[in-house]
N, C-alpha and C positions, 0 to 999 in steps of 0.2 A: 230578143236574143239574136245575136248574129248568126246567120246561116253559114254552116261550114260545109255546105253542099253545092256551092255555086258551080262546081265543076262536074262535077259529076251529073131503098126507100121506095118503096113501091108506091107511096101516095103521090097524088098529083101535086104539083107546086101550087102554093097559095097565090091568090091574085096579088098583083103589085101595081103601084102607080108611081109616076115620076113627078118630082117637084124640081124644076130647073133641070139640072143634069144628074140629079141624085135619085137612085132607085130606092124607094122605101118599101118595107114589108108591111102587108096587112097581117092581122093575127088570124091564123087558122084555128079551127076548133081544137086541134091537138096542142095548141099553145096556151089554152086557157089556164090561168094560174089559180091554184088553190093556195092554201096557206103553206108556206115553206118555213120549217123550223131551222133557221140559219145556224143556230148553235149546234143542233144535232147533225146537220150535214157536215159542218166543219170538224166535229168530233169524229165522224166516220172517215173523213179524208185523212185526218191525223192518225187514226188507228191503222188505216191502209198503209200509210207511209211507214209507220213503226213496224208493223208485221212483215212487210216486204223487206225492210232493212234487216230485220232479224233473220229472215229466211235466206237472204243473200249472204250475210255474215262476212262481207268483205269491205265494209266501210262505205259502200255506195247505197243509194236509195233513190226513190222516185222524186226526191226533193227538187233537184235541178231540172228534171224532166217536166215536172208539173209547172214550174216557173216558165220554162220554155213554151209549154203548151198554152198557158195563159197569154204570154207575150205574143206568140204567133197567131193566136186567135184574134187578138186586138190590133196587131201591128200592121195590118193592111190598110189602115184608115188613111183617107186623103181629105184634108180640110177644105180643099177647093170645091169639091162637089159633095162632101159628106158621105162618100161611098166607103165601103169596107168597114173594118172594125169588128168587134166581138158580137154585135147584134146579128142574129141569124145563125151563128155557129156553123157557117158554111164549110168549115174545114173538115166536117164529117163526110163531105161529098166531093166527087171530082168536079172541077179540076184541082181544088186546093189540097185534097187528101194526097194527091200524087205529085205535088210540087216538090222539087228537090229540097227546098228550104224546110219542108215539113217532114223530111225523112226521119223515121224513128218515133214519130208521135202517135202512130196508130196503136202501139202497145199501151201508151199512157191513156188514150181514150178508152181502150178496151178495159183497162184496169178500173176505170171509173164507172163502168156499166152497172155493176152490182149496187153502187150507191145511187145511181139514177133510178134503178128498179125499186129500191127501198124508199126513195123520195121522188115519186113520179111527177110531183108538181113543180120541181125545179127545172128550169130550161137547161139545155145543154150549154148555151152561152153563159149562163150564170154558173153552172157547175164547173166548166173548164177554167173560167177566170177565178172562181173561188178556190179551186185547187191550187193555183199559183199563190194566191193570198195566204192560204193556210200553210202551204209549204214554207213560205218566208217566215211567217210568225212562229211556226213550230221549230224553225232553225235558229231561233233566238234573234230574229230580225225585228224590225219595227212593226207596230200595229198599222195595217193598211186600211184606210177608210173604204168601205165596200157597201154597195146596195144592190138589191135584186131588181130585175126589170127587163132583162134581155129577152127577146123573143126568138123562136127557132124557125129557121127556113125549112122547107120540105125538100129542097134540092139545091144544087150549086149553080143554078142558072143566073143568079144575081152576084156571083163571085166577082171580085175585081180582077184585073189582069195580073198575071204572074210578074214577079220582079219587084214587088213593093217591100218585101221583107229585106232586112239588111244582110249583105254578103260579108264573108270574112276577108275576102281579098279581091281587089279589082285590078290586079296586075302590076300596080306600082303604088308606093305610099301616097303620092299626091292624089291619085285617082281614088284610092281607098278612103282617104280623109274627106275628099269631096263627096263621096258616096254617103258617108256617115251623115254629113250635114244635109244632103239632099233628102235622105230617108226621113230623118227626124224633123226637118223643117216642113216637109210635106204634111206631117201630122200636127204641126204647130208648136214644137218644142224649141227652146233656146239652147245655147251651148252648155250651160250649167246642167240643165235637165237632161241633155243628151248624155253627158258624162255620168250623171247619177244613174240613169237607166242602164248604162253599160256595166254598172257595178253588180248587176245580177249575175255576172260571171264569177262572183264569189262562190256560187253554188254549182255543183255538177262537174262534168268532164266531157271531153269529146271522145267519140268511139270511131275507130277506123272503119267498122262495118256500116256505119251510118253516114259519116261525113268524109272519111279519109284522114281526118286529123286524129291525134292521139293525146290523151292525158288530161289531168285536172289543172285548173288555174291556181289552186291553193292546196295546202296540205290538210285542209279541213273542209272538204267539199260538201258537207251537210250542215255547215255552220255559216250563217249569214253575218258578215262582218265587213270591216274596211280593209281586210287583209289583201284583197285583190289590188287595191290602190297602193298599199304599202309596198307590195312586191313589185309592182310596176316601177315605182320610183327607186327602190333600194337595190334590186337585183340587176345583174348584168345579163341582159337577154341577147342570146346569139342564135344564128340560124341553126336549126336542127339538121344534123348531117348523118347521125347514126341512130339506131334503135335496137336495143338489146344485142349489141355487138355486130349488127349488120347495117349496111348502108340504108339510110332513110329514103324511101321511094315515094312517100306521100307528098301532099301539097306543102307549100312553104309555110312553116310555122317556126316559132322561136322557143328556146328552152333556157332554163336557168343552169347554173354550173353543175347541178346534180343530174340533170337530164330527166328529173321526175316531174317537173312542172312545165307548163306550156303557156304560150300566149299566141294568139292569132295576129295576123297583120293588122286587123282592125283594132286590136288591143294596143299594139305598139304605136299605132297612129295617135293614140291619146296622149302619148308622152313626146311625140315628135312635133305635133302641132302646138304652137306657143299658147294659144287661147285655151285649148283643151287641157294642156299640161298644168296651167294655173289652177284649174278646178281639181285635177287629179291630186296635186300637192296639198290642197286644202283637205280633201277627204282622207288622204293618207295620214294626216295628223289629227283629224277631228272626226271620229266615228259618229258622234251625235249629229254633226252637220250633215254627214252623208245619210244617216238614217232619216232625218227630217226631210231632206230633199227627195230621197228615193221614195218614201211613203207617199208624198204628194204627187210626184211625177208618175209613179206606177199606178196609183189610184185613177189618175186622170187618163192614162193610157188605156186602162181597161174600160173606161166609160165613153171613149170617143165614138161618136156616131150612134149612141144608144138613146132612143127617144124617151127618156124618163119624163113622167108627168111633171108639169110645172108646179111649184109650191102653191098652196091654196091662195096665198096672199097676192100672187101675181094675176089672178083672175080679176082683181079689183084695181090693179095698177093702171 
């Protein structure tokens, strides 16, 4: 998910070793896996979302926040040296916990702690990414292929450098568009996959106290659909100048004619770049195509850099 904040453990760390320029984690005793009942964990996450939404009573929920949590846990990956990614769940520690791009995610991590306590065998990396998967599926989205196997780091000493997560605005539309491609290409995604992953903005909203930006992308922020793309194509998006009758003093964002919906500069970039716009128009008309592409790309995003065991048959290849 695009960061809207560009402007604004007492245990010893486990041993690590380096292959090429990539730092790999060894498994510490606290990471040892027991059996994890994946279905039971997903049920508990879904129940948490439902109960919290009922408690809020305002149409909002953890849905979008859990997707952002999973996205930001995994979106630090770099294909060049296999660094970053969801393996390690280092966002629990500094420096990642205090990155501006991760503002507001501490509450989401805290909300998942009772589930971690109930299912101690699941790693934080698996829990955070599974929370995003469950949120999408519970929001009427596609089934996301998911497997367990992430290990937990005991500190943030192996965190990648700040600046790898996507920003909402780089100061101009050409720079913002270039930034989108730089971030996603670093992880190994093509243009179509980039646009599909941006479709996660179908869920959730921006909060001024976390990012400076305000508002939801769609009128159904807890329902996963292609509405984000339809709105991008069909609505007339203009610079936001006022908010609740007063001059808008926040960062540059766009709004529809009602002033109730918003788009970030990085969203508008998707309809100003000719190649991105081609994909946006496909998804705006074909939700099945969007769901298929998103499920594939999101599953791959969450697995980047994770050392899953090779299939048994590869040992004889």
